[in-house]
PDB file of N, CA, C and O in Angstrom:
ATOM      1  N   UNK A   1      15.188 -14.430 -26.329  1.00  0.00           N
ATOM      2  CA  UNK A   1      15.347 -13.976 -25.007  1.00  0.00           C
ATOM      3  C   UNK A   1      14.422 -12.631 -24.669  1.00  0.00           C
ATOM      4  O   UNK A   1      13.783 -11.862 -25.386  1.00  0.00           O
ATOM      5  N   UNK A   2      14.559 -12.681 -23.831  1.00  0.00           N
ATOM      6  CA  UNK A   2      13.568 -11.648 -23.010  1.00  0.00           C
ATOM      7  C   UNK A   2      14.231 -10.460 -22.556  1.00  0.00           C
ATOM      8  O   UNK A   2      15.202 -10.538 -21.804  1.00  0.00           O
ATOM      9  N   UNK A   3      13.696  -9.181 -23.030  1.00  0.00           N
ATOM     10  CA  UNK A   3      14.756  -8.089 -22.818  1.00  0.00           C
ATOM     11  C   UNK A   3      13.948  -7.935 -21.267  1.00  0.00           C
ATOM     12  O   UNK A   3      12.820  -8.008 -20.781  1.00  0.00           O
ATOM     13  N   UNK A   4      15.228  -7.699 -20.917  1.00  0.00           N
ATOM     14  CA  UNK A   4      15.466  -7.019 -19.531  1.00  0.00           C
ATOM     15  C   UNK A   4      14.728  -5.822 -18.503  1.00  0.00           C
ATOM     16  O   UNK A   4      14.301  -5.731 -17.352  1.00  0.00           O
ATOM     17  N   UNK A   5      14.938  -4.705 -20.147  1.00  0.00           N
ATOM     18  CA  UNK A   5      14.235  -3.686 -19.694  1.00  0.00           C
ATOM     19  C   UNK A   5      12.457  -3.367 -19.847  1.00  0.00           C
ATOM     20  O   UNK A   5      11.736  -2.599 -19.211  1.00  0.00           O
ATOM     21  N   UNK A   6      12.107  -4.466 -21.149  1.00  0.00           N
ATOM     22  CA  UNK A   6      10.765  -4.528 -21.017  1.00  0.00           C
ATOM     23  C   UNK A   6       9.473  -5.553 -19.336  1.00  0.00           C
ATOM     24  O   UNK A   6       8.303  -5.568 -18.953  1.00  0.00           O
ATOM     25  N   UNK A   7      10.604  -6.074 -19.040  1.00  0.00           N
ATOM     26  CA  UNK A   7      10.085  -6.611 -17.650  1.00  0.00           C
ATOM     27  C   UNK A   7      10.244  -6.280 -16.712  1.00  0.00           C
ATOM     28  O   UNK A   7       9.490  -6.622 -15.802  1.00  0.00           O
ATOM     29  N   UNK A   8      11.627  -5.209 -16.446  1.00  0.00           N
ATOM     30  CA  UNK A   8      11.491  -3.881 -15.372  1.00  0.00           C
ATOM     31  C   UNK A   8      10.546  -2.258 -15.352  1.00  0.00           C
ATOM     32  O   UNK A   8      10.236  -1.358 -14.573  1.00  0.00           O
ATOM     33  N   UNK A   9      10.344  -2.782 -17.182  1.00  0.00           N
ATOM     34  CA  UNK A   9       8.962  -1.684 -16.939  1.00  0.00           C
ATOM     35  C   UNK A   9       7.435  -1.916 -17.240  1.00  0.00           C
ATOM     36  O   UNK A   9       6.447  -1.328 -17.679  1.00  0.00           O
ATOM     37  N   UNK A  10       7.731  -2.800 -16.875  1.00  0.00           N
ATOM     38  CA  UNK A  10       6.473  -4.000 -17.129  1.00  0.00           C
ATOM     39  C   UNK A  10       6.292  -3.650 -15.315  1.00  0.00           C
ATOM     40  O   UNK A  10       5.823  -2.564 -14.974  1.00  0.00           O
ATOM     41  N   UNK A  11       6.624  -4.463 -14.496  1.00  0.00           N
ATOM     42  CA  UNK A  11       7.432  -4.669 -12.735  1.00  0.00           C
ATOM     43  C   UNK A  11       7.263  -3.567 -12.508  1.00  0.00           C
ATOM     44  O   UNK A  11       6.433  -3.657 -11.603  1.00  0.00           O
ATOM     45  N   UNK A  12       7.610  -1.456 -12.806  1.00  0.00           N
ATOM     46  CA  UNK A  12       6.717  -0.838 -12.823  1.00  0.00           C
ATOM     47  C   UNK A  12       6.244  -0.167 -12.616  1.00  0.00           C
ATOM     48  O   UNK A  12       6.423   0.679 -11.740  1.00  0.00           O
ATOM     49  N   UNK A  13       4.952  -0.358 -13.807  1.00  0.00           N
ATOM     50  CA  UNK A  13       3.764  -0.602 -13.808  1.00  0.00           C
ATOM     51  C   UNK A  13       2.909  -1.391 -13.215  1.00  0.00           C
ATOM     52  O   UNK A  13       1.701  -1.199 -13.359  1.00  0.00           O
ATOM     53  N   UNK A  14       3.360  -2.336 -12.506  1.00  0.00           N
ATOM     54  CA  UNK A  14       2.028  -2.829 -10.977  1.00  0.00           C
ATOM     55  C   UNK A  14       2.073  -3.835 -11.636  1.00  0.00           C
ATOM     56  O   UNK A  14       2.428  -4.689 -10.823  1.00  0.00           O
ATOM     57  N   UNK A  15       1.851  -4.663 -13.308  1.00  0.00           N
ATOM     58  CA  UNK A  15       1.386  -5.385 -13.753  1.00  0.00           C
ATOM     59  C   UNK A  15       1.032  -6.682 -13.112  1.00  0.00           C
ATOM     60  O   UNK A  15       1.844  -7.227 -12.365  1.00  0.00           O
ATOM     61  N   UNK A  16      -0.104  -7.197 -13.354  1.00  0.00           N
ATOM     62  CA  UNK A  16       0.294  -8.534 -12.213  1.00  0.00           C
ATOM     63  C   UNK A  16       0.819  -9.716 -13.202  1.00  0.00           C
ATOM     64  O   UNK A  16       1.305 -10.837 -13.053  1.00  0.00           O
ATOM     65  N   UNK A  17       0.501  -8.959 -14.177  1.00  0.00           N
ATOM     66  CA  UNK A  17       1.310 -10.468 -14.575  1.00  0.00           C
ATOM     67  C   UNK A  17       2.850 -10.805 -14.057  1.00  0.00           C
ATOM     68  O   UNK A  17       3.283 -11.954 -13.975  1.00  0.00           O
ATOM     69  N   UNK A  18       3.719  -9.439 -13.673  1.00  0.00           N
ATOM     70  CA  UNK A  18       4.411  -9.629 -12.971  1.00  0.00           C
ATOM     71  C   UNK A  18       4.662 -10.210 -11.657  1.00  0.00           C
ATOM     72  O   UNK A  18       5.840 -10.335 -11.324  1.00  0.00           O
ATOM     73  N   UNK A  19       3.634 -10.631 -10.762  1.00  0.00           N
ATOM     74  CA  UNK A  19       3.517 -10.781 -10.120  1.00  0.00           C
ATOM     75  C   UNK A  19       3.868 -12.391  -9.850  1.00  0.00           C
ATOM     76  O   UNK A  19       3.974 -13.204 -10.768  1.00  0.00           O
ATOM     77  N   UNK A  20       4.003 -12.660  -8.673  1.00  0.00           N
ATOM     78  CA  UNK A  20       4.277 -13.724  -8.627  1.00  0.00           C
ATOM     79  C   UNK A  20       2.616 -14.930  -8.427  1.00  0.00           C
ATOM     80  O   UNK A  20       1.624 -14.320  -8.029  1.00  0.00           O
ATOM     81  N   UNK A  21       2.507 -15.794  -8.579  1.00  0.00           N
ATOM     82  CA  UNK A  21       1.615 -16.728  -9.121  1.00  0.00           C
ATOM     83  C   UNK A  21       0.550 -15.147  -7.901  1.00  0.00           C
ATOM     84  O   UNK A  21       0.510 -15.127  -6.671  1.00  0.00           O
ATOM     85  N   UNK A  22       0.114 -14.465  -8.539  1.00  0.00           N
ATOM     86  CA  UNK A  22      -0.874 -13.289  -8.987  1.00  0.00           C
ATOM     87  C   UNK A  22      -1.777 -12.500  -7.924  1.00  0.00           C
ATOM     88  O   UNK A  22      -2.897 -12.013  -7.773  1.00  0.00           O
ATOM     89  N   UNK A  23      -0.058 -12.777  -7.034  1.00  0.00           N
ATOM     90  CA  UNK A  23      -0.945 -12.461  -5.258  1.00  0.00           C
ATOM     91  C   UNK A  23       0.165 -11.094  -5.538  1.00  0.00           C
ATOM     92  O   UNK A  23       1.323 -11.114  -5.956  1.00  0.00           O
ATOM     93  N   UNK A  24      -0.591 -10.089  -5.178  1.00  0.00           N
ATOM     94  CA  UNK A  24      -0.386  -8.789  -4.997  1.00  0.00           C
ATOM     95  C   UNK A  24      -0.042  -8.413  -3.385  1.00  0.00           C
ATOM     96  O   UNK A  24      -0.762  -8.542  -2.395  1.00  0.00           O
ATOM     97  N   UNK A  25       1.283  -7.916  -3.500  1.00  0.00           N
ATOM     98  CA  UNK A  25       1.520  -6.918  -2.274  1.00  0.00           C
ATOM     99  C   UNK A  25       0.832  -6.107  -1.888  1.00  0.00           C
ATOM    100  O   UNK A  25       0.156  -5.368  -2.603  1.00  0.00           O
ATOM    101  N   UNK A  26       0.904  -6.091  -0.048  1.00  0.00           N
ATOM    102  CA  UNK A  26       0.374  -5.000   0.210  1.00  0.00           C
ATOM    103  C   UNK A  26      -0.902  -5.300   1.458  1.00  0.00           C
ATOM    104  O   UNK A  26      -1.522  -6.361   1.407  1.00  0.00           O
ATOM    105  N   UNK A  27      -1.224  -4.210   2.610  1.00  0.00           N
ATOM    106  CA  UNK A  27      -1.298  -4.895   3.507  1.00  0.00           C
ATOM    107  C   UNK A  27      -3.439  -5.847   3.159  1.00  0.00           C
ATOM    108  O   UNK A  27      -3.732  -6.043   1.980  1.00  0.00           O
ATOM    109  N   UNK A  28      -4.060  -6.081   3.800  1.00  0.00           N
ATOM    110  CA  UNK A  28      -4.860  -6.942   3.705  1.00  0.00           C
ATOM    111  C   UNK A  28      -6.115  -6.432   5.208  1.00  0.00           C
ATOM    112  O   UNK A  28      -5.887  -6.286   6.409  1.00  0.00           O
ATOM    113  N   UNK A  29      -7.612  -6.267   4.265  1.00  0.00           N
ATOM    114  CA  UNK A  29      -8.416  -6.095   5.363  1.00  0.00           C
ATOM    115  C   UNK A  29      -8.550  -6.982   6.799  1.00  0.00           C
ATOM    116  O   UNK A  29      -8.676  -8.199   6.938  1.00  0.00           O
ATOM    117  N   UNK A  30      -8.482  -6.037   7.691  1.00  0.00           N
ATOM    118  CA  UNK A  30      -7.989  -6.953   8.932  1.00  0.00           C
ATOM    119  C   UNK A  30      -9.002  -7.629   9.147  1.00  0.00           C
ATOM    120  O   UNK A  30      -8.591  -8.727   9.522  1.00  0.00           O
ATOM    121  N   UNK A  31     -10.412  -7.623   9.126  1.00  0.00           N
ATOM    122  CA  UNK A  31     -11.126  -8.361   9.106  1.00  0.00           C
ATOM    123  C   UNK A  31     -11.000 -10.127   7.809  1.00  0.00           C
ATOM    124  O   UNK A  31     -10.995 -11.286   8.222  1.00  0.00           O
ATOM    125  N   UNK A  32     -10.934  -9.759   6.572  1.00  0.00           N
ATOM    126  CA  UNK A  32     -10.410 -10.705   5.708  1.00  0.00           C
ATOM    127  C   UNK A  32      -8.755 -11.617   7.155  1.00  0.00           C
ATOM    128  O   UNK A  32      -9.005 -12.649   7.777  1.00  0.00           O
ATOM    129  N   UNK A  33      -8.060 -11.250   7.224  1.00  0.00           N
ATOM    130  CA  UNK A  33      -6.986 -11.776   8.001  1.00  0.00           C
ATOM    131  C   UNK A  33      -7.650 -12.435   9.802  1.00  0.00           C
ATOM    132  O   UNK A  33      -6.945 -13.048  10.603  1.00  0.00           O
ATOM    133  N   UNK A  34      -8.782 -12.151   9.962  1.00  0.00           N
ATOM    134  CA  UNK A  34      -9.122 -12.581  10.786  1.00  0.00           C
ATOM    135  C   UNK A  34      -9.938 -13.852  10.997  1.00  0.00           C
ATOM    136  O   UNK A  34     -10.276 -14.545  11.957  1.00  0.00           O
ATOM    137  N   UNK A  35     -10.167 -13.851   9.163  1.00  0.00           N
ATOM    138  CA  UNK A  35     -11.166 -14.762   9.071  1.00  0.00           C
ATOM    139  C   UNK A  35      -9.977 -15.838   8.820  1.00  0.00           C
ATOM    140  O   UNK A  35      -9.803 -16.919   9.384  1.00  0.00           O
ATOM    141  N   UNK A  36      -9.048 -15.077   7.580  1.00  0.00           N
ATOM    142  CA  UNK A  36      -8.189 -16.710   7.677  1.00  0.00           C
ATOM    143  C   UNK A  36      -7.572 -17.485   9.345  1.00  0.00           C
ATOM    144  O   UNK A  36      -7.234 -18.664   9.445  1.00  0.00           O
ATOM    145  N   UNK A  37      -7.563 -16.765  10.161  1.00  0.00           N
ATOM    146  CA  UNK A  37      -6.704 -17.342  11.030  1.00  0.00           C
ATOM    147  C   UNK A  37      -7.552 -17.609  12.466  1.00  0.00           C
ATOM    148  O   UNK A  37      -6.959 -17.765  13.533  1.00  0.00           O
ATOM    149  N   UNK A  38      -9.516 -17.649  12.305  1.00  0.00           N
ATOM    150  CA  UNK A  38      -9.661 -17.541  13.661  1.00  0.00           C
ATOM    151  C   UNK A  38     -10.009 -19.347  13.256  1.00  0.00           C
ATOM    152  O   UNK A  38      -9.949 -20.217  14.125  1.00  0.00           O
ATOM    153  N   UNK A  39     -10.255 -19.548  12.244  1.00  0.00           N
ATOM    154  CA  UNK A  39     -10.633 -21.772  11.660  1.00  0.00           C
ATOM    155  C   UNK A  39      -9.476 -22.155  12.589  1.00  0.00           C
ATOM    156  O   UNK A  39      -9.598 -23.035  13.441  1.00  0.00           O
ATOM    157  N   UNK A  40      -8.447 -21.520  12.407  1.00  0.00           N
ATOM    158  CA  UNK A  40      -6.735 -22.216  12.504  1.00  0.00           C
ATOM    159  C   UNK A  40      -6.143 -21.964  14.732  1.00  0.00           C
ATOM    160  O   UNK A  40      -5.300 -22.303  15.562  1.00  0.00           O
ATOM    161  N   UNK A  41      -6.894 -21.475  14.617  1.00  0.00           N
ATOM    162  CA  UNK A  41      -6.573 -20.580  16.005  1.00  0.00           C
ATOM    163  C   UNK A  41      -7.938 -21.348  16.503  1.00  0.00           C
ATOM    164  O   UNK A  41      -6.724 -21.482  16.661  1.00  0.00           O
ATOM    165  N   UNK A  42      -8.882 -21.853  16.829  1.00  0.00           N
ATOM    166  CA  UNK A  42     -10.021 -23.123  17.188  1.00  0.00           C
ATOM    167  C   UNK A  42      -9.262 -23.839  16.653  1.00  0.00           C
ATOM    168  O   UNK A  42      -8.250 -23.899  17.351  1.00  0.00           O
ATOM    169  N   UNK A  43      -9.159 -24.522  15.652  1.00  0.00           N
ATOM    170  CA  UNK A  43      -8.458 -26.034  15.587  1.00  0.00           C
ATOM    171  C   UNK A  43      -7.670 -25.706  16.503  1.00  0.00           C
ATOM    172  O   UNK A  43      -8.354 -25.931  17.502  1.00  0.00           O
ATOM    173  N   UNK A  44      -6.554 -25.272  16.908  1.00  0.00           N
ATOM    174  CA  UNK A  44      -5.713 -25.541  17.899  1.00  0.00           C
ATOM    175  C   UNK A  44      -5.660 -25.691  18.935  1.00  0.00           C
ATOM    176  O   UNK A  44      -4.922 -26.436  19.580  1.00  0.00           O
ATOM    177  N   UNK A  45      -6.694 -24.777  19.362  1.00  0.00           N
ATOM    178  CA  UNK A  45      -7.906 -24.826  20.741  1.00  0.00           C
ATOM    179  C   UNK A  45      -8.043 -25.899  21.252  1.00  0.00           C
ATOM    180  O   UNK A  45      -7.867 -26.344  22.386  1.00  0.00           O
ATOM    181  N   UNK A  46      -8.655 -26.617  19.535  1.00  0.00           N
ATOM    182  CA  UNK A  46      -9.588 -27.726  20.441  1.00  0.00           C
ATOM    183  C   UNK A  46      -8.709 -29.041  20.640  1.00  0.00           C
ATOM    184  O   UNK A  46      -8.867 -29.933  21.473  1.00  0.00           O
ATOM    185  N   UNK A  47      -7.716 -28.914  19.623  1.00  0.00           N
ATOM    186  CA  UNK A  47      -6.712 -29.965  19.548  1.00  0.00           C
ATOM    187  C   UNK A  47      -5.921 -30.215  20.731  1.00  0.00           C
ATOM    188  O   UNK A  47      -5.777 -31.297  21.300  1.00  0.00           O
ATOM    189  N   UNK A  48      -5.245 -28.691  21.151  1.00  0.00           N
ATOM    190  CA  UNK A  48      -4.502 -28.561  22.086  1.00  0.00           C
ATOM    191  C   UNK A  48      -4.995 -28.813  23.734  1.00  0.00           C
ATOM    192  O   UNK A  48      -4.477 -29.428  24.666  1.00  0.00           O
ATOM    193  N   UNK A  49      -6.191 -28.060  23.601  1.00  0.00           N
ATOM    194  CA  UNK A  49      -6.672 -27.957  24.797  1.00  0.00           C
ATOM    195  C   UNK A  49      -6.198 -26.749  25.545  1.00  0.00           C
ATOM    196  O   UNK A  49      -5.641 -26.891  26.633  1.00  0.00           O
ATOM    197  N   UNK A  50      -6.481 -25.028  24.775  1.00  0.00           N
ATOM    198  CA  UNK A  50      -5.513 -24.766  25.234  1.00  0.00           C
ATOM    199  C   UNK A  50      -6.585 -23.988  25.773  1.00  0.00           C
ATOM    200  O   UNK A  50      -6.168 -22.851  25.992  1.00  0.00           O
ATOM    201  N   UNK A  51      -8.051 -24.147  26.146  1.00  0.00           N
ATOM    202  CA  UNK A  51      -8.693 -22.477  26.441  1.00  0.00           C
ATOM    203  C   UNK A  51      -8.841 -22.510  28.040  1.00  0.00           C
ATOM    204  O   UNK A  51      -9.753 -21.827  28.507  1.00  0.00           O
ATOM    205  N   UNK A  52      -8.169 -23.115  28.771  1.00  0.00           N
ATOM    206  CA  UNK A  52      -7.669 -23.065  30.552  1.00  0.00           C
ATOM    207  C   UNK A  52      -7.282 -21.355  29.713  1.00  0.00           C
ATOM    208  O   UNK A  52      -8.079 -20.417  29.716  1.00  0.00           O
ATOM    209  N   UNK A  53      -5.431 -21.311  28.849  1.00  0.00           N
ATOM    210  CA  UNK A  53      -4.892 -20.405  28.979  1.00  0.00           C
ATOM    211  C   UNK A  53      -5.051 -19.039  28.000  1.00  0.00           C
ATOM    212  O   UNK A  53      -4.606 -17.902  27.843  1.00  0.00           O
ATOM    213  N   UNK A  54      -6.124 -20.107  27.403  1.00  0.00           N
ATOM    214  CA  UNK A  54      -6.664 -17.861  27.135  1.00  0.00           C
ATOM    215  C   UNK A  54      -7.085 -17.350  28.087  1.00  0.00           C
ATOM    216  O   UNK A  54      -6.658 -16.239  28.402  1.00  0.00           O
ATOM    217  N   UNK A  55      -7.983 -17.949  28.792  1.00  0.00           N
ATOM    218  CA  UNK A  55      -8.788 -17.758  29.917  1.00  0.00           C
ATOM    219  C   UNK A  55      -8.307 -16.929  30.599  1.00  0.00           C
ATOM    220  O   UNK A  55      -8.831 -15.841  30.840  1.00  0.00           O
ATOM    221  N   UNK A  56      -6.710 -17.503  31.217  1.00  0.00           N
ATOM    222  CA  UNK A  56      -5.683 -17.508  32.098  1.00  0.00           C
ATOM    223  C   UNK A  56      -4.745 -15.676  31.260  1.00  0.00           C
ATOM    224  O   UNK A  56      -4.223 -14.769  31.909  1.00  0.00           O
ATOM    225  N   UNK A  57      -4.831 -15.742  30.325  1.00  0.00           N
ATOM    226  CA  UNK A  57      -4.420 -14.480  29.354  1.00  0.00           C
ATOM    227  C   UNK A  57      -4.886 -13.666  29.231  1.00  0.00           C
ATOM    228  O   UNK A  57      -4.329 -12.581  29.399  1.00  0.00           O
ATOM    229  N   UNK A  58      -6.119 -13.785  28.883  1.00  0.00           N
ATOM    230  CA  UNK A  58      -7.701 -12.755  28.667  1.00  0.00           C
ATOM    231  C   UNK A  58      -7.776 -11.909  30.424  1.00  0.00           C
ATOM    232  O   UNK A  58      -8.070 -10.743  30.690  1.00  0.00           O
ATOM    233  N   UNK A  59      -7.450 -12.859  31.199  1.00  0.00           N
ATOM    234  CA  UNK A  59      -7.818 -12.142  32.570  1.00  0.00           C
ATOM    235  C   UNK A  59      -6.740 -11.453  33.115  1.00  0.00           C
ATOM    236  O   UNK A  59      -6.783 -10.650  34.047  1.00  0.00           O
ATOM    237  N   UNK A  60      -6.089 -11.695  32.687  1.00  0.00           N
ATOM    238  CA  UNK A  60      -4.555 -10.784  33.048  1.00  0.00           C
ATOM    239  C   UNK A  60      -4.032  -9.938  32.645  1.00  0.00           C
ATOM    240  O   UNK A  60      -3.566  -8.950  33.213  1.00  0.00           O
ATOM    241  N   UNK A  61      -4.054 -10.381  31.065  1.00  0.00           N
ATOM    242  CA  UNK A  61      -4.157  -8.501  30.310  1.00  0.00           C
ATOM    243  C   UNK A  61      -5.773  -8.009  31.074  1.00  0.00           C
ATOM    244  O   UNK A  61      -5.722  -6.803  31.314  1.00  0.00           O
ATOM    245  N   UNK A  62      -6.941  -8.536  31.436  1.00  0.00           N
ATOM    246  CA  UNK A  62      -8.067  -7.429  32.426  1.00  0.00           C
ATOM    247  C   UNK A  62      -7.564  -6.615  33.256  1.00  0.00           C
ATOM    248  O   UNK A  62      -7.530  -5.547  33.867  1.00  0.00           O
ATOM    249  N   UNK A  63      -7.179  -7.649  32.984  1.00  0.00           N
ATOM    250  CA  UNK A  63      -5.944  -7.411  35.043  1.00  0.00           C
ATOM    251  C   UNK A  63      -5.385  -6.008  34.688  1.00  0.00           C
ATOM    252  O   UNK A  63      -6.005  -4.986  34.394  1.00  0.00           O
ATOM    253  N   UNK A  64      -4.368  -6.174  34.767  1.00  0.00           N
ATOM    254  CA  UNK A  64      -3.224  -5.066  33.933  1.00  0.00           C
ATOM    255  C   UNK A  64      -3.594  -4.136  33.552  1.00  0.00           C
ATOM    256  O   UNK A  64      -2.945  -3.101  33.704  1.00  0.00           O
ATOM    257  N   UNK A  65      -5.224  -4.171  32.676  1.00  0.00           N
ATOM    258  CA  UNK A  65      -5.868  -2.834  32.059  1.00  0.00           C
ATOM    259  C   UNK A  65      -6.437  -2.452  33.382  1.00  0.00           C
ATOM    260  O   UNK A  65      -7.027  -1.381  33.236  1.00  0.00           O
ATOM    261  N   UNK A  66      -6.480  -2.705  34.116  1.00  0.00           N
ATOM    262  CA  UNK A  66      -7.994  -2.698  35.506  1.00  0.00           C
ATOM    263  C   UNK A  66      -8.805  -2.738  35.383  1.00  0.00           C
ATOM    264  O   UNK A  66      -9.430  -1.710  35.642  1.00  0.00           O
ATOM    265  N   UNK A  67      -9.842  -4.348  34.706  1.00  0.00           N
ATOM    266  CA  UNK A  67     -11.082  -4.303  33.956  1.00  0.00           C
ATOM    267  C   UNK A  67     -11.126  -5.107  34.945  1.00  0.00           C
ATOM    268  O   UNK A  67     -12.153  -5.746  35.176  1.00  0.00           O
TER     269      UNK A  67
END
């Protein structure tokens, strides 16, 4: 049987073994996040034909900003 105190100490040190699936918690670089989301966003725009909606929203935001 595993000792709960050892597991707690391991988690407190931030060991990779204590992390689920080897994923670290925290933030990722914005460019990495963009690289992850842009292919899916492009696919959704193509599949659902939402390019006009994107352009409409962008021009609306630009109008609100005074550009």
